C-alpha positions as semicolon CSV with decimal commas, in nm:
position;residue;x (nm);y (nm);z (nm)
1;M;-13,216;-0,334;-12,906
2;N;-13,288;-0,421;-12,544
3;H;-13,042;-0,631;-12,351
4;N;-13,193;-0,929;-12,171
5;V;-13,189;-0,878;-11,793
6;D;-13,323;-1,163;-11,582
7;S;-13,455;-1,155;-11,225
8;I;-13,377;-0,791;-11,175
9;N;-13,428;-0,581;-10,865
10;H;-13,455;-0,207;-10,921
11;V;-13,260;-0,030;-10,646
12;H;-13,509;0,251;-10,596
13;E;-13,274;0,506;-10,439
14;L;-13,038;0,453;-10,735
15;W;-13,298;0,434;-11,012
16;F;-13,335;0,781;-11,160
17;Q;-13,613;0,811;-11,416
18;D;-13,410;1,057;-11,621
19;G;-13,088;0,860;-11,580
20;N;-12,903;0,774;-11,900
21;V;-12,692;0,468;-11,820
22;V;-12,793;0,136;-11,661
23;F;-12,576;-0,101;-11,459
24;Q;-12,643;-0,448;-11,323
25;A;-12,458;-0,616;-11,034
26;E;-12,588;-0,964;-10,959
27;S;-12,967;-0,917;-10,948
28;N;-12,956;-0,544;-10,871
29;I;-13,009;-0,288;-11,145
30;Y;-12,930;0,085;-11,131
31;R;-13,021;0,375;-11,360
32;L;-12,766;0,649;-11,312
33;Y;-12,622;0,961;-11,469
34;R;-12,346;0,910;-11,721
35;G;-12,206;1,264;-11,685
36;I;-12,155;1,233;-11,309
37;L;-11,982;0,897;-11,343
38;I;-11,753;1,032;-11,616
39;K;-11,655;1,320;-11,388
40;R;-11,597;1,102;-11,079
41;S;-11,430;0,795;-11,230
42;E;-11,145;0,763;-11,478
43;F;-11,260;0,412;-11,558
44;F;-11,615;0,513;-11,644
45;K;-11,481;0,816;-11,829
46;S;-11,309;0,580;-12,072
47;V;-11,594;0,329;-12,090
48;L;-11,874;0,584;-12,132
49;S;-11,695;0,828;-12,362
50;S;-11,857;0,928;-12,688
51;D;-11,612;0,710;-12,880
52;T;-11,722;0,387;-12,707
53;I;-12,082;0,451;-12,604
54;T;-12,230;0,330;-12,933
55;T;-12,072;-0,013;-12,892
56;I;-12,240;-0,080;-12,556
57;P;-12,561;-0,291;-12,543
58;Q;-12,886;-0,105;-12,467
59;Y;-13,150;-0,141;-12,195
60;N;-13,464;0,071;-12,236
61;G;-13,272;0,311;-12,456
62;C;-12,977;0,346;-12,218
63;P;-12,628;0,201;-12,242
64;F;-12,623;-0,115;-12,030
65;I;-12,322;-0,252;-11,842
66;R;-12,302;-0,567;-11,635
67;L;-12,060;-0,547;-11,343
68;D;-11,890;-0,851;-11,193
69;D;-11,903;-0,693;-10,845
70;S;-12,127;-0,799;-10,560
71;S;-12,460;-0,617;-10,538
72;K;-12,362;-0,505;-10,186
73;D;-12,040;-0,342;-10,304
74;A;-12,202;-0,185;-10,610
75;T;-12,495;-0,039;-10,414
76;I;-12,270;0,115;-10,150
77;F;-12,025;0,249;-10,411
78;F;-12,296;0,412;-10,621
79;K;-12,465;0,557;-10,311
80;A;-12,131;0,712;-10,210
81;I;-12,122;0,887;-10,548
82;F;-12,487;0,988;-10,587
83;D;-12,591;1,054;-10,225
84;S;-12,366;1,319;-10,073
85;S;-12,483;1,243;-9,717
86;F;-12,425;0,868;-9,737
87;F;-12,045;0,861;-9,707
88;E;-11,903;1,186;-9,580
89;A;-11,551;1,285;-9,479
90;P;-11,428;1,223;-9,122
91;G;-11,620;1,422;-8,868
92;T;-11,918;1,205;-8,959
93;E;-11,923;0,843;-8,844
94;T;-11,938;0,563;-9,098
95;S;-11,883;0,186;-9,080
96;L;-11,614;-0,056;-9,185
97;S;-11,867;-0,232;-9,409
98;I;-11,926;0,089;-9,604
99;I;-11,557;0,179;-9,620
100;S;-11,465;-0,170;-9,744
101;S;-11,710;-0,158;-10,034
102;V;-11,629;0,201;-10,125
103;L;-11,253;0,145;-10,115
104;R;-11,267;-0,183;-10,307
105;L;-11,461;-0,035;-10,600
106;S;-11,302;0,310;-10,584
107;I;-10,966;0,148;-10,653
108;K;-11,111;-0,073;-10,925
109;Y;-11,298;0,211;-11,097
110;Q;-11,037;0,482;-11,028
111;T;-11,236;0,719;-10,808
112;P;-10,964;0,915;-10,625
113;Y;-11,175;1,139;-10,400
114;L;-11,346;0,836;-10,243
115;I;-11,015;0,657;-10,192
116;H;-10,887;0,970;-10,019
117;R;-11,194;0,979;-9,795
118;C;-11,154;0,611;-9,698
119;I;-10,790;0,668;-9,602
120;L;-10,885;0,963;-9,381
121;H;-11,145;0,749;-9,202
122;F;-10,885;0,478;-9,139
123;H;-10,649;0,739;-8,997
124;T;-10,899;0,838;-8,726
125;A;-10,902;0,483;-8,588
126;Y;-10,555;0,354;-8,680
127;P;-10,315;0,651;-8,673
128;T;-9,939;0,660;-8,716
129;S;-9,853;0,879;-8,416
130;L;-9,877;0,821;-8,042
131;P;-10,064;1,149;-7,969
132;S;-10,328;1,054;-8,227
133;W;-10,351;0,704;-8,082
134;A;-10,405;0,848;-7,734
135;K;-10,711;1,044;-7,848
136;R;-10,845;0,795;-8,104
137;E;-11,152;0,697;-7,903
138;S;-11,277;1,055;-7,914
139;I;-11,212;1,111;-8,286
140;R;-11,250;0,771;-8,453
141;T;-11,522;0,752;-8,718
142;I;-11,512;0,371;-8,746
143;P;-11,700;0,233;-8,443
144;P;-11,505;-0,018;-8,226
145;L;-11,730;-0,316;-8,298
146;D;-11,630;-0,668;-8,195
147;N;-11,378;-0,824;-8,434
148;T;-11,323;-0,507;-8,637
149;P;-10,941;-0,554;-8,633
150;F;-10,979;-0,901;-8,787
151;A;-11,192;-0,768;-9,072
152;I;-10,962;-0,471;-9,137
153;L;-10,651;-0,690;-9,142
154;L;-10,810;-0,914;-9,405
155;L;-10,912;-0,604;-9,601
156;S;-10,553;-0,476;-9,590
157;V;-10,436;-0,809;-9,737
158;E;-10,686;-0,772;-10,020
159;I;-10,622;-0,400;-10,074
160;K;-10,255;-0,324;-10,032
161;I;-10,263;0,057;-10,028
162;I;-10,308;0,089;-9,650
163;P;-9,995;-0,074;-9,498
164;W;-9,951;0,210;-9,246
165;I;-10,250;0,086;-9,043
166;L;-10,094;-0,258;-8,984
167;P;-9,896;-0,185;-8,662
168;S;-10,210;-0,050;-8,494
169;I;-10,419;-0,341;-8,621
170;Y;-10,172;-0,602;-8,494
171;Y;-10,151;-0,420;-8,162
172;C;-10,532;-0,425;-8,130
173;L;-10,530;-0,798;-8,203
174;S;-10,268;-0,843;-7,931
175;T;-10,511;-0,702;-7,675
176;H;-10,744;-0,996;-7,748
177;P;-10,703;-1,340;-7,589
178;L;-10,482;-1,557;-7,811
179;S;-10,760;-1,809;-7,881
180;D;-10,973;-1,534;-8,037
181;T;-10,706;-1,464;-8,296
182;L;-10,624;-1,824;-8,385
183;N;-10,987;-1,929;-8,433
184;P;-11,255;-1,803;-8,674
185;V;-11,459;-1,505;-8,552
186;Q;-11,798;-1,367;-8,645
187;W;-11,817;-1,068;-8,878
188;E;-12,141;-0,947;-9,036
189;G;-12,303;-1,286;-8,999
190;N;-12,008;-1,480;-9,142
191;L;-11,708;-1,657;-8,996
192;I;-11,375;-1,503;-9,094
193;Q;-11,027;-1,627;-9,018
194;L;-10,679;-1,487;-9,060
195;G;-10,445;-1,654;-9,307
196;W;-10,133;-1,837;-9,196
197;E;-9,900;-1,547;-9,288
198;Q;-10,105;-1,303;-9,076
199;I;-10,122;-1,548;-8,785
200;K;-9,746;-1,606;-8,799
201;T;-9,671;-1,232;-8,811
202;F;-9,916;-1,169;-8,528
203;A;-9,782;-1,450;-8,306
204;I;-9,419;-1,336;-8,336
205;G;-9,502;-0,971;-8,277
206;R;-9,740;-1,045;-7,990
207;S;-9,469;-1,247;-7,815
208;K;-9,232;-0,950;-7,839
209;L;-9,498;-0,711;-7,712
210;M;-9,575;-0,935;-7,416
211;H;-9,204;-0,957;-7,331
212;Q;-9,179;-0,579;-7,339
213;Q;-9,487;-0,547;-7,119
214;M;-9,331;-0,777;-6,858
215;R;-9,002;-0,588;-6,877
216;Y;-9,173;-0,257;-6,812
217;A;-9,362;-0,398;-6,515
218;V;-9,043;-0,532;-6,353
219;E;-8,843;-0,218;-6,435
220;Y;-9,102;0,002;-6,271
221;L;-9,114;-0,216;-5,961
222;M;-8,735;-0,191;-5,926
223;E;-8,732;0,181;-6,002
224;G;-8,994;0,243;-5,733
225;E;-8,786;0,064;-5,472
226;D;-8,504;0,314;-5,539
227;N;-8,723;0,623;-5,505
228;L;-8,573;0,793;-5,198
229;A;-8,836;1,069;-5,209
230;C;-9,125;0,824;-5,149
231;E;-9,346;0,942;-4,863
232;D;-9,501;0,601;-4,785
233;K;-9,272;0,312;-4,879
234;G;-9,507;0,043;-4,758
235;E;-9,822;0,166;-4,935
236;C;-9,651;0,264;-5,260
237;Q;-9,462;-0,065;-5,289
238;S;-9,782;-0,252;-5,213
239;I;-9,956;-0,075;-5,502
240;R;-9,664;-0,143;-5,736
241;R;-9,644;-0,513;-5,645
242;K;-10,019;-0,557;-5,684
243;V;-10,010;-0,397;-6,029
244;V;-9,709;-0,601;-6,139
245;D;-9,878;-0,923;-6,025
246;E;-10,187;-0,830;-6,225
247;I;-9,993;-0,740;-6,540
248;V;-9,786;-1,058;-6,524
249;G;-10,111;-1,255;-6,498
250;W;-10,257;-1,102;-6,814
251;G;-10,280;-1,340;-7,106
252;W;-10,275;-1,054;-7,355
253;M;-10,119;-0,717;-7,420
254;G;-10,276;-0,447;-7,206
255;D;-10,383;-0,115;-7,349
256;W;-10,071;0,069;-7,235
257;V;-10,216;0,411;-7,318
258;E;-10,559;0,380;-7,157
259;E;-10,542;0,105;-6,893
260;I;-10,202;0,127;-6,729
261;P;-10,230;0,479;-6,578
262;T;-10,550;0,382;-6,394
263;Y;-10,373;0,105;-6,201
264;F;-10,132;0,333;-6,017
265;Q;-10,380;0,551;-5,834
266;G;-10,300;0,596;-5,464
267;L;-9,926;0,647;-5,495
268;C;-9,775;0,933;-5,296
269;N;-9,697;1,255;-5,484
270;P;-9,326;1,185;-5,551
271;C;-9,407;0,830;-5,667
272;T;-9,691;0,955;-5,885
273;K;-9,450;1,198;-6,049
274;G;-9,197;0,918;-6,092
275;F;-9,460;0,691;-6,244
276;H;-9,566;0,949;-6,502
277;E;-9,204;1,005;-6,604
278;F;-9,150;0,631;-6,641
279;Y;-9,483;0,590;-6,821
280;D;-9,410;0,868;-7,073
281;R;-9,066;0,726;-7,144
282;S;-9,175;0,363;-7,179
283;T;-9,488;0,444;-7,383
284;K;-9,286;0,638;-7,640
285;E;-9,042;0,348;-7,659
286;W;-9,302;0,076;-7,723
287;W;-9,481;0,291;-7,979
288;S;-9,154;0,353;-8,162
289;N;-9,078;-0,020;-8,162
290;L;-9,430;-0,134;-8,252
291;P;-9,391;-0,172;-8,632
292;G;-9,063;-0,361;-8,596
293;F;-9,219;-0,616;-8,362
294;F;-9,436;-0,726;-8,656
295;G;-9,165;-0,708;-8,921
296;L;-9,302;-0,383;-9,066
297;P;-9,119;-0,068;-9,182
298;E;-9,056;0,205;-8,926
299;W;-9,320;0,470;-8,860
300;D;-9,141;0,731;-9,074
301;E;-9,162;0,505;-9,378
302;L;-9,524;0,412;-9,307
303;E;-9,609;0,780;-9,266
304;R;-9,448;0,847;-9,605
305;L;-9,660;0,573;-9,765
306;K;-9,971;0,726;-9,611
307;R;-9,884;1,071;-9,748
308;E;-9,827;0,923;-10,092
309;A;-10,163;0,744;-10,080
310;L;-10,339;1,065;-9,983
311;A;-10,155;1,268;-10,248
312;S;-10,234;1,023;-10,527
């Protein structure tokens, strides 16, 4: 007997004429291959096994299953399974929109290899080590679109298996003007807003980051004044004071890895060497302290959670 399907839209790239199982998500309908789904998903393996298949309603001679997922999520998830070029491992760029849908349904339908792939993509953009953070712009596979950190933070609240990205996400948010974080922002045509718990965590951590930024600026100014090897006291101190004034005037956390080194060009050779020593020392310190600023576990623990997520 045929199951009644109203107002359907055949998703042509996921409607295989010789497919043997049919799904519907909202108004979208898909004709797919039962054997592939059984192999990829523990959930579908149990639902589509020979013991249960006869109890499922039929559509045009195929088992028919209605999903309570959005058509967007279902389409992206099924394309990730049936189109090998649609969602590849890191090395190939993807988008947060694709990752969100794939991860959401891969967890729900127990598809480990896609979960693993999503985690690897997140690691390219939100790593757990300072060396990886320093080169992230050259290796990230999630493009740095406006408001991406807001969307990822909300995704991490919904899907709790990626806590190790949170320090990097909160740090990225701290490089935005405060008003941007407190107010709704645009994402994929919709307004999104952080919840109170995320805003509170962000505000406390951002305040600590800003304090550390000011401390570093003042420490470097004082350290420069004591550099007896300086070859041009007047010029080097002028550069330092100008940079400190600029940093103090920032209303957000600067990008300590990328921006700060560019401000100290023009120092004499001994002062340049002194700056790089100070910069290396202070950068390692703030990175080490970053999770704690936002009330999160230390990097070692977050790294362990990431390894467990990848292993499972």
